[in-house]
C-alpha positions in Angstrom: 0.0 0.0 0.0 2.8 2.4 0.8 4.5 1.5 -2.4 1.4 2.3 -4.4 1.1 5.7 -2.7 4.7 6.4 -3.4 4.2 5.5 -7.0 1.1 7.7 -7.2 3.1 10.7 -6.0 5.9 10.0 -8.4 3.3 9.7 -11.3 2.0 13.2 -10.5 5.6 14.5 -10.6 6.2 12.9 -13.9 3.1 14.3 -15.5 3.7 17.9 -14.4 6.2 18.7 -17.2 3.9 17.7 -19.9 1.0 19.8 -18.6 3.1 23.0 -18.7 5.1 22.5 -21.9 4.4 25.0 -24.6 2.4 23.7 -27.6 4.6 23.8 -30.7 3.8 22.6 -34.2 6.2 20.4 -36.0 6.8 20.7 -39.8 9.5 19.6 -42.2 11.6 21.7 -44.7 10.7 20.5 -48.2 14.4 21.0 -49.3 16.5 19.4 -46.6 13.8 17.5 -44.7 14.9 18.9 -41.3 12.1 18.8 -38.8 11.3 22.3 -37.5 9.0 23.6 -34.8 7.2 26.9 -34.3 4.7 28.5 -31.9 1.1 29.2 -33.1 1.7 33.0 -33.4 4.2 32.3 -36.2 1.7 30.5 -38.4 1.8 31.6 -42.0 5.0 33.5 -41.8 8.0 33.0 -44.1 11.3 32.2 -42.6 14.8 30.9 -43.6 15.5 27.3 -43.0 18.4 27.0 -40.5 19.7 23.9 -42.4 19.7 24.9 -46.1 19.0 28.6 -45.8 16.0 28.3 -48.1 12.9 30.3 -47.6 9.9 28.3 -46.3 6.5 29.2 -45.1 5.3 28.0 -41.7 1.9 26.1 -42.1 -1.1 28.0 -41.1 -3.1 25.0 -39.8 -1.6 24.0 -36.4 -4.4 21.6 -35.7 -5.8 20.9 -32.2 -3.4 20.9 -29.2 -2.2 17.5 -28.1 -4.3 15.9 -25.4 -2.9 15.7 -21.9 -3.9 12.0 -22.0 -3.1 9.2 -19.6 -0.2 7.6 -21.4 1.9 7.9 -18.3 -0.6 6.7 -15.8 1.4 3.5 -15.2 4.8 5.2 -15.6 5.4 5.5 -11.8 4.8 1.8 -11.3 7.1 0.9 -14.1 9.8 3.3 -12.7 9.3 1.8 -9.2 9.7 -1.7 -10.6 12.6 -1.3 -13.0 16.0 0.1 -12.6 18.2 1.1 -15.5 21.2 -1.1 -14.8 22.4 -0.9 -18.4 22.3 2.1 -20.7 23.0 2.2 -24.5 26.4 3.4 -25.3 26.5 7.1 -26.1 29.0 8.5 -28.6 30.3 11.5 -26.7 31.7 14.5 -28.6 35.4 14.3 -29.1 38.1 15.8 -31.3 39.4 19.3 -31.5 37.2 21.8 -29.6 35.1 24.1 -31.8 34.7 27.8 -31.5 32.1 29.2 -29.2 28.8 30.2 -31.0 29.5 33.9 -30.2 32.9 33.8 -32.0 33.5 35.8 -35.2 36.7 35.9 -37.1 38.4 39.3 -36.5 40.8 38.8 -39.4 38.0 38.2 -41.9 36.4 41.4 -40.6 39.8 43.1 -41.1 40.0 42.0 -44.7 36.4 43.3 -45.2 37.5 46.6 -43.6 40.6 46.9 -45.9 38.5 46.3 -49.0 35.8 48.8 -47.8 38.5 51.4 -47.0 40.0 51.0 -50.5 36.6 51.4 -52.2 35.7 54.4 -50.0 38.9 56.4 -50.8 38.5 55.5 -54.5 35.1 57.1 -54.3 36.5 60.1 -52.4 39.2 60.7 -55.1 36.5 60.6 -57.8 34.7 63.5 -56.2 35.1 67.1 -57.6 38.0 69.2 -56.4 37.6 72.9 -55.4 39.4 75.0 -58.0 40.5 77.8 -55.7 40.5 78.7 -52.0 38.0 81.5 -52.6 35.5 79.1 -54.2 32.7 77.9 -52.0 32.6 74.3 -50.9 30.3 71.7 -52.5 29.3 68.6 -50.6 31.6 66.5 -52.8 34.6 68.8 -52.5 34.2 69.1 -48.8 34.2 65.3 -48.3 37.2 64.9 -50.6 39.2 67.5 -48.6 38.0 66.0 -45.3 39.2 62.5 -46.1 42.1 63.0 -48.5 43.8 66.3 -47.5 44.0 66.0 -43.7 47.0 63.7 -43.4 47.5 60.1 -42.7 45.3 60.0 -39.5 42.2 60.1 -41.6 43.2 57.0 -43.5 43.9 55.1 -40.3 40.7 56.3 -38.7 38.7 55.2 -41.7 40.3 51.8 -41.7 39.6 51.3 -38.0 36.0 52.3 -38.6 35.4 49.8 -41.5 37.2 47.1 -39.6 34.9 47.6 -36.6 31.9 47.8 -38.9 33.0 44.5 -40.4 33.0 42.8 -37.0 29.5 44.2 -36.3 28.3 42.9 -39.7 29.6 39.4 -38.9 28.1 39.5 -35.5 24.7 40.5 -37.0 24.9 37.6 -39.5 25.8 35.2 -36.7 22.9 36.3 -34.5 20.5 35.8 -37.5 21.9 32.3 -37.9 21.4 31.6 -34.2 17.8 32.9 -34.4 17.0 30.7 -37.3 18.4 27.7 -35.3 15.8 28.3 -32.6 13.2 27.0 -35.1 14.6 23.5 -35.2 13.0 20.7 -33.3 16.0 19.8 -31.2 14.2 17.3 -29.0 11.4 15.8 -31.1 8.4 14.3 -29.4 8.3 11.6 -32.1 11.1 9.8 -30.2 9.4 10.1 -26.8 7.5 12.5 -24.6 10.1 12.1 -21.9 13.9 11.9 -22.0 15.2 9.0 -19.9 18.3 6.8 -19.9 16.7 4.3 -22.3 16.0 6.7 -25.2 18.8 9.2 -24.5 20.9 7.8 -27.3 18.2 8.5 -29.9 17.9 12.1 -28.8 21.7 12.5 -28.8 22.0 11.0 -32.3 19.3 13.3 -33.5 21.2 16.4 -32.2 24.7 15.5 -33.4 23.4 14.6 -36.9 22.3 18.2 -37.6 24.0 19.9 -40.6 27.3 21.5 -40.0 26.1 25.1 -39.8 23.6 24.1 -37.0 26.0 22.3 -34.8 27.8 25.4 -33.6 24.8 27.2 -32.3 23.7 28.1 -28.8 20.6 25.9 -28.8 22.3 22.8 -30.2 25.4 23.2 -28.2 23.5 23.6 -25.0 21.2 20.6 -25.5 24.1 18.4 -26.7 26.1 19.1 -23.6 23.1 18.7 -21.3 22.3 15.3 -22.8 25.9 14.1 -22.5 26.0 15.4 -18.9 22.7 13.6 -18.1 24.2 10.4 -19.6 27.1 10.6 -17.2 25.3 11.8 -14.0 21.7 10.5 -14.5 20.5 13.1 -12.0 18.1 16.0 -12.8 19.4 18.5 -10.2 22.9 18.1 -11.5 21.7 18.7 -15.1 20.0 21.9 -13.8 23.2 23.1 -12.2 25.1 22.3 -15.4 22.7 24.2 -17.6 22.9 27.2 -15.2 26.7 27.1 -15.3 26.6 26.9 -19.1 24.3 29.8 -19.3 26.7 31.9 -17.2 29.6 30.8 -19.5 27.6 31.8 -22.6 26.8 35.2 -21.1 30.4 35.8 -20.2 31.5 34.7 -23.7 29.0 37.1 -25.3 30.5 39.9 -23.3 34.1 39.1 -24.1 33.3 38.7 -27.9 32.7 42.4 -28.0 36.1 43.2 -26.5 37.6 44.0 -29.9 34.7 46.3 -30.8 35.3 48.2 -27.5 39.0 48.5 -28.4 38.1 50.0 -31.8 35.6 52.4 -30.2 38.5 53.5 -27.9 41.2 53.6 -30.6 39.2 55.7 -33.2 38.9 58.9 -31.0 42.5 58.4 -30.0 43.5 58.6 -33.6 41.5 61.8 -33.9 43.4 63.3 -31.0 46.7 62.3 -32.6 45.7 64.2 -35.7 44.8 67.2 -33.6 48.2 67.2 -31.9 49.9 66.9 -35.3 47.8 69.7 -36.8 48.4 72.1 -33.9 52.1 71.3 -33.9 52.4 72.1 -37.6 50.3 75.3 -37.1 52.6 76.5 -34.3 55.7 75.8 -36.4 54.2 77.8 -39.3 53.8 80.9 -37.2 57.6 81.5 -37.6 57.2 81.8 -41.3 54.3 84.2 -40.8 56.3 86.5 -38.6 59.3 86.4 -40.9 57.1 87.4 -43.9 55.6 90.3 -41.9 58.9 91.9 -41.0 59.1 93.7 -44.4 55.8 95.5 -43.8 54.2 94.0 -46.9 51.0 92.3 -45.7 50.6 90.5 -49.0 53.6 88.3 -48.2 51.9 87.0 -45.1 49.0 85.4 -47.0 50.7 82.2 -48.1 52.3 81.4 -44.7 49.1 82.2 -43.0 47.1 79.9 -45.3 49.5 77.1 -44.4 48.9 77.7 -40.7 45.1 77.7 -41.2 45.4 74.5 -43.2 47.2 72.8 -40.3 44.5 74.1 -37.9 41.9 72.5 -40.3 43.8 69.2 -40.0 43.7 69.5 -36.2 39.9 70.0 -36.0 38.8 67.8 -38.9 40.6 64.7 -37.6 38.9 65.0 -34.2 35.6 65.7 -35.8 35.7 62.6 -38.1 36.9 60.3 -35.3 34.1 61.4 -32.9 31.4 61.0 -35.6 32.7 57.5 -36.4 32.8 56.6 -32.7 29.2 57.7 -32.2 27.9 56.0 -35.3 29.5 52.7 -34.3 28.4 52.8 -30.6 24.7 52.4 -31.3 24.8 49.2 -33.4 27.4 47.7 -31.1 25.2 48.2 -28.1 22.1 46.9 -29.9 23.8 43.8 -31.2 25.1 42.9 -27.7 21.6 43.3 -26.3 20.2 41.0 -29.0 22.8 38.3 -28.3 22.1 38.6 -24.5 18.4 38.1 -25.3 19.3 35.1 -27.5 21.1 33.4 -24.6 18.0 34.1 -22.4 15.8 32.5 -25.0 18.0 29.4 -25.1 17.7 29.2 -21.3 13.9 29.3 -21.6 13.9 26.7 -24.3 16.0 24.3 -22.1 13.5 24.9 -19.2 10.4 24.3 -21.3 11.6 21.5 -23.6 14.5 19.7 -21.8 14.3 20.0 -18.0 10.6 19.4 -17.9 11.0 16.2 -19.9 14.1 14.7 -18.2 13.4 11.6 -16.1 16.3 10.2 -14.2 14.1 7.4 -12.7 14.0 9.0 -9.2 14.4 7.1 -6.0 11.5 4.7 -6.7 13.6 2.6 -9.1 15.7 1.3 -6.3 12.8 -0.2 -4.3 11.1 -3.5 -5.2 8.8 -3.9 -2.2 7.5 -2.2 0.9 10.3 -3.8 3.0 12.9 -2.4 0.7 11.3 1.1 0.9 11.2 0.9 4.7 14.7 -0.3 4.9 15.9 2.5 2.7 14.0 5.0 4.8 15.5 3.6 8.0 19.0 3.6 6.5 18.5 7.2 5.4 17.3 8.2 8.9 20.2 6.4 10.5 22.7 8.1 8.2 21.1 11.5 8.9 21.1 10.8 12.7 24.8 10.0 12.6 25.4 13.1 10.5 23.5 15.2 13.0 25.4 13.7 16.0 28.7 14.3 14.3 27.8 17.9 13.6 26.6 18.3 17.2 29.9 16.9 18.5 31.9 19.2 16.3 29.8 22.2 17.5 30.3 21.2 21.1 34.1 20.9 20.6 34.1 24.2 18.9 32.2 25.8 21.8 34.5 24.3 24.4 37.5 25.5 22.5 36.0 28.9 22.2 35.2 29.0 25.9 38.8 28.0 26.7 40.1 30.8 24.5 37.8 33.3 26.1 38.9 32.2 29.6 42.6 32.7 28.6 41.7 36.1 27.3 39.9 37.0 30.5 43.0 35.9 32.5 45.3 38.1 30.4 42.9 41.1 30.9 42.8 40.5 34.7 46.6 40.3 34.9 47.0 43.5 32.8 44.5 45.3 35.2 46.4 44.2 38.2 49.6 45.5 36.8 47.9 48.8 36.1 46.5 49.0 39.6 50.0 48.3 41.1 51.5 51.0 38.9 48.8 53.5 40.0 49.5 52.6 43.7 53.2 53.1 43.2 52.7 56.5 41.6 50.3 57.5 44.3 52.8 56.7 47.0 55.5 58.7 45.3 53.2 61.7 44.8 52.1 61.6 48.5 55.7 61.6 49.8 56.6 64.4 47.4 53.5 66.4 48.6 54.4 65.8 52.2 57.9 67.2 51.6 56.5 70.2 49.8 54.0 70.9 52.6 56.7 70.7 55.3 58.9 73.2 53.4 56.0 75.6 53.0 54.9 75.3 56.7 58.5 76.0 57.8 58.7 79.1 55.6 55.4 80.3 57.0 56.5 79.8 60.6 59.7 81.7 60.0 57.7 84.6 58.5 55.4 84.8 61.4 58.4 84.9 63.8 59.9 87.8 61.9 56.5 89.6 62.0 56.3 89.2 65.8 59.8 90.7 66.2 58.9 93.7 64.1 55.7 94.3 66.1 57.7 94.1 69.4 60.1 96.8 68.1 57.3 99.1 67.1 55.6 98.7 70.5 52.6 101.0 69.8 54.5 103.5 67.6 52.5 105.1 64.8 53.7 104.6 61.3 52.8 107.3 58.7 52.9 106.5 55.0 53.0 109.5 52.7 52.5 109.6 49.0 54.8 111.9 47.0 54.2 112.9 43.4 55.4 115.4 40.8 53.2 118.3 42.1 53.4 117.6 45.9 54.7 120.3 48.2 57.5 120.1 50.8 
């Protein structure tokens, strides 16, 4: 009777994941025959297949949702009666480690940046040239002078900008590929509604047989590692901890993948400041020629040296202007792409919760018990082990308290000894001060006694005589 009750509670726990799993429609790509899945709100939309990159339309008819059913009503009893002593051999991933899904090749982006820089300056040199200094600027002539007549910092700044832009373009393409991979049915229900050690190999084979572009995606990488971890540990809580740790690793990898972008966003304004320093330095050096030309009194001779100084000042300001504009224009897409990739990692976490963790079944504790006696024995053993653990902890706490009490007693003894020493020192000082005070009082009393004696002798000599005290000043008479 106890065994049936235990099986009933286990049956309820096993059915919970299927009641709360999102309803998804399964459909196949007509080109590569990969099974995909989508939610009802995507019905009728056209998307790219993550396997062959062909455009397919999600079917509009999703059909009725799957019944909750009672297919697992005897699952608890089967789990309680059977224990998976043998598992099918799983082909774990091996070989050279692949790059993380957030990785993009910086050197490919550098090649794209060099090509884009070459094309950009080719266009700049094809723009019209201003014929004279007095002529007004057109848009084309302004851009030509801004990029081609402000020294080498403009070339380096433009190259860094296109290099950073190449990284952002590759990141955007990678995010789109990762988003398309979210459409695949990584854990098909055709194999089984639940994932247990018996059918684990089928799910794993399904995941590792995806086309090459899909294998290095967040969703496939996360599920493959979770299945392989479940194969080794066969414990649901351990798989949960592994998925949580992998989520933190993915989030950290996403942040570090934008490190080069941040370096470029820092380096571009620095190049602008370098151009400013060069321009101001050249302008200050040109003032000597201006002063030398003005010594003859002919102001027309100052014009050419002064134009050179003004041109150097233009270099100083235009290099900083271009660098700051590039930095601002790159900051917005960089921040937006990083937020999109963070959201992608969060969506993968939600997918694992909805479609992996809720379907995992490690057999639970019921598979180890074949009868009520076995259950009672296991409960008794567990209680005994817990009791021993509690007693051991209690003894360690008691020892710790005794040791702490002994340390406190020693501290109190040290404090009492120090107080006694202080009291003895105070008594000694008090005795010294008292003796010194007595000597001082004796000396003062002796002086006072001698003074009184002298006063008595003076009084005897006066013997009633009157003593007159007169005050003499500057105007007194006599």
